[in-house]
N, C-alpha and C positions, 0 to 999 in steps of 0.2 A: 478823495478816492481816485486812483489812477484810471484814466480812460482806457477802454478796451474796445477793439474792433474785430470784425471777422473778415477774412479775405477768402473768397470762394475757391481760388486756385493760387498757386505760387506766382509771385511777382519778383522782378529783379531786386537784388540787394540795394540798389540805389534808392528805392522807395522805402524799403524796410529800415534803412539807416536813418532816414529822416524821422520816421515814427519813433524809433528808439531814442533818438536825441531829445524828443519832446516827452519822453516817458509814457508813450502810448503803447500798451501791450496789445498783442494780437494772437489770434488763432488762425490757422490757415489750412484750407483743404489741400492735400498733397497729391490728389489724383491728377493725372495728366489729361484725362478725358473730361468732357463737360459734365458737371453735376446736374442731375435732374431737378426739377422744381421741388419734388418731394425731398430730395437730399438737402437742398438749401434750407427748406423750412425746418427740417429735423436739426440741422446744425445751428440755426439761429435761435431755436427754442432753448438751447442749452445754457445760455448766459444772457444777461441784460446788456447786450452790446450797445455801444454808443454810436457806432457807424459800421459801414460795410464797404469793402472794395469789391466790386462785381465786374463781370465780363460781359461782352456782347452776346455770349451764348447763354447767359443766365436770364430766364424769364422773371421779370419783376413786376408784380401786380399787387392788388389788395391783399390777397392771401399771403404772399411773402412778407409784405410790409407789416401785416397784423401779427405775424409770427414773432416779430421782434419790435414791439411798440416803443422801446427805448431808443431805437436807432434814429438819429437825426439826419443822417446823410447816407446815400448810396452813391459812391464815387465809381463811375463806370471806367474801367481800364480800356478805353476805346474812344475814338472820335465820335462814332455813331452811338445812338441810344434808342434804336427802334425796338430793343428788347424790353423797354420800360413803358408801363402804362402811366403816362404823365399825369392824367387826370386823377388816378388813384393816389399818386404821390402828392399832388396839390391839395387834395382834400385832407391829407394827414400832415400837411406842413413839413414834408420831408424834402430835403435838398437832393437834387439829382445833378451830378456834374459829369463832365467828360474831359477829354484830353486833346483839345484842338491844337493843330499846328505841330504836333509831335512826330507825325509820320508822313508829312507832305512830300519831302524829298524822296523818301524810300518808295512810296506808292507811285510817284511820278516816274522814277527810274524803272520800276517794274513795268509800268504801263508802256514805256518806250521799248523796253526789252521784249515785251509781247509783240509789239509792232514789228520790230526787227526780226524776231524769230519767224513771224508769218511771212514777211516780204522776202526773206532769204531762204525760206523753207528749211530752216536749220534743224528743227525737231524731226522732220521727215528724213532728212539726210542722216541724222544720228541713228535713228531706228534702222534705216537701210543698211548702215555699216554694221551695227550690232547683230543683225540677222544674217550676216555673211553674204549679202547680195552684190557687193561691189566687185566689178570685174574690170575696172579701169576707167579713165576719164572719158566722158562722152559729152559733146556740146549740147545735147538735149536733156541731160540729166538734171532734174530738179531745178528747172529754170524759174527764177523768182522775178521780183519786180523792184525797181529802185525806190528807196525812201526819199532821196533828195528831190526837192521840188514838189512833193506831194501836197495836196490840199487836205489839211487835218481839221476835222470837225469836232469841237468839244461841246458836249452837252453838260453844262455846269461849269462855271468859271470861278470857283472858289480857290483856295490855296493850292490844292493839288492840280486842278486844271490849269492854273496860271503857271505852275512849275513845269508842267508838261509842255505848255506852249513855249516857254523860254528855251527848254532843251531842244525842241524841234526847230524853232526858228533860227537860233544861233548855231545849232549843230548841223542842221540838214536843209537850211534855206526853205523851210516849209511855209506855205501860206496858211494862216490860221483863221478859221471861221468859228464862231462860237454862239451859243444861245444861253441866256440866263435871264432870270426875272429882273435883274438889274444890270446896267452897264458895269464893266470891270475897268476901273480907271487904269490899273497897272497893265492890263492886257491891251487896252486901247492905245497905249504909248508905243507898243511894238509895231514896227513897220509891217504892212501887208496883213493886218489883223482887222477882221470885220465882224461886228455883231449882227446876227441874223435871227430869224425865227427858227425854232426846232425843226420845222418841216423843211425849211430851206437848207439847214445844215445837213439833214439826212439826205436830201436830194443831191447836194453838190459835193460832199466830201468823199475823198478817196479812202480815208480811214475815219471812222466815227468812234470817239472815246467817251465813255460815260463817267461823269463825276458829280452825280446828284445824290442827295440823301434819299432814303426810302420814306416816302410820304404817300398818302392816298392818291395824290396827283401824279406821282412818278411810278407807282406800281404798274408793271406792264406798259411802261412808256414805249418800250420797244416790243412791238407785237407784229402779228401777221401783216397788218396794213402798213405800218411804218417800215417794215423790212422791204416791202415791195417798192417803196419809193426810193430806196438806196440804189446806187450803181451796182450792176452785176459784178463789177471788178472790185467792189468795196470790201473792206474788212471792218468788223465790229470788235471793240475792246471794252470789257467790263471789269473794272477794279473798284466799283462803287458798292452796290448791294445787289445780291442775286435776283430778288423779285422785280427789279427794275426791268428785267428782260423776261418775256414769256418764252421759256426754254423750249417748250414743245413747238412753238412757232419758229424758233431759231433752228431747231433740228430739221424741220421741214424745209426751211429756206436754204440750209446748207446742202441737204440731200438733193434739192431740185435746182441748185445753182442760181438761186435768186440773189445771193451775195457770194463773194469768193471765199471768205473764211472768217474765223472769230478767235479771239484770245480771251479766256475767262479765268479770273482768279476767285470769283464768287459765284454762287449757284442758287437757283430759285428754291430748291428743296434741300439745301445743305444740311448734312454732309452727303446726302444722296444725289446722284446725277440722273437727269432725265433720260429715259430709255432711248438708246440710239446715239447719244452724244459721244460716248467713249469710243465708238467705232468709226467716227469720222476723222479722216486724215487731215482735213482742212480746218480743224479746230485745235487749239492748244489750250490745255487745262492745267492750272496750277492750284495747289491746295490752300487757298486763302493765305498766301504768304507775302503779299505785296508790301506789307509794313514790317516784315520780319528782318529787321536790322537791329543789332544790339544797341546802337545809339538811340534808335526810335523806342525800343522797349524800355530802356533806362529812363528816357524822358517821360514816357507814359507813366511809369511807376512813380517818378518824382512828382508829376503833376497830380496824379491821383492822391498821393500822400499829402501834398500841400493843401489840397481841397479838404481832406479829412481834418488836418490840423487847423485850418482857418475856421471851419465850421465849429469844431469842438472848443476852440479857444476864443473866437470872436463872434460866433453866430452868423458869419458871412461866408458865402462860397466864392471862390475865385472864378470858376468856370460853370456857373449855374446854367442849365439848359431850360429852366423854368423862368419865364419872363413875367 
């Protein structure tokens, strides 16, 4: 009997093609918005699906898993998997996989773009022009700060953090300081790169960029106390996970000039924004698009599909997040 899976939202053709080649049929949610937990359960109860391709926005727990007891794998179309209750999956012997390494370059480039936009005050200038306020060149108009030579602090030195370091070191002669639970061999090979404690990184960096997974230990890693240790001229960048930052504390810090500015692509209460955030001119906000490159999306679809195929054919996952 042909294997069949459910895909909670549309994925690129690159992944669907691999499934078709293996004779795996699929049903797919076609709504662009995130399905609710209730919607997912309703869809999964319709057929005895052998697997599921899910998204970071899909809550996966015992209730969802039990709605489709035939599903052997939930392949997350994402690098992260904080939407999954891992213990619930473990007790049911369900494979949970992700798509590591597929979006590192894209997220790193977006991270650096946020840094450049903040230091050049590019977004403020664009809004100024669109509002018809420009009356001619002025030497005091939107004076920014140089990127070249800045001390960049990375909290988290995985694939994305390492890629950010390479772009900044070779492109802007940046000095890189980083904190991570383990030394990063690749980063340590780069000249003028130093591993420090998180507290030291926060205190010394001109720009702090977050590249950690969302864990109990990293939730609100950036809070009122840690923000106070940063330089008043420092910028904060978050392209990791929203709840790593206490957004209320960040709004207070920006309003009271405790730090200079912030660039955010993820949010604590996503898709909602913390009150007051949108009114601040010294913060740049983008709608969780750091990994939004066609190349990255295609690779994510392919990796998710390959995990589905491997589990259904061989009983083994390629990128299992359950150790």
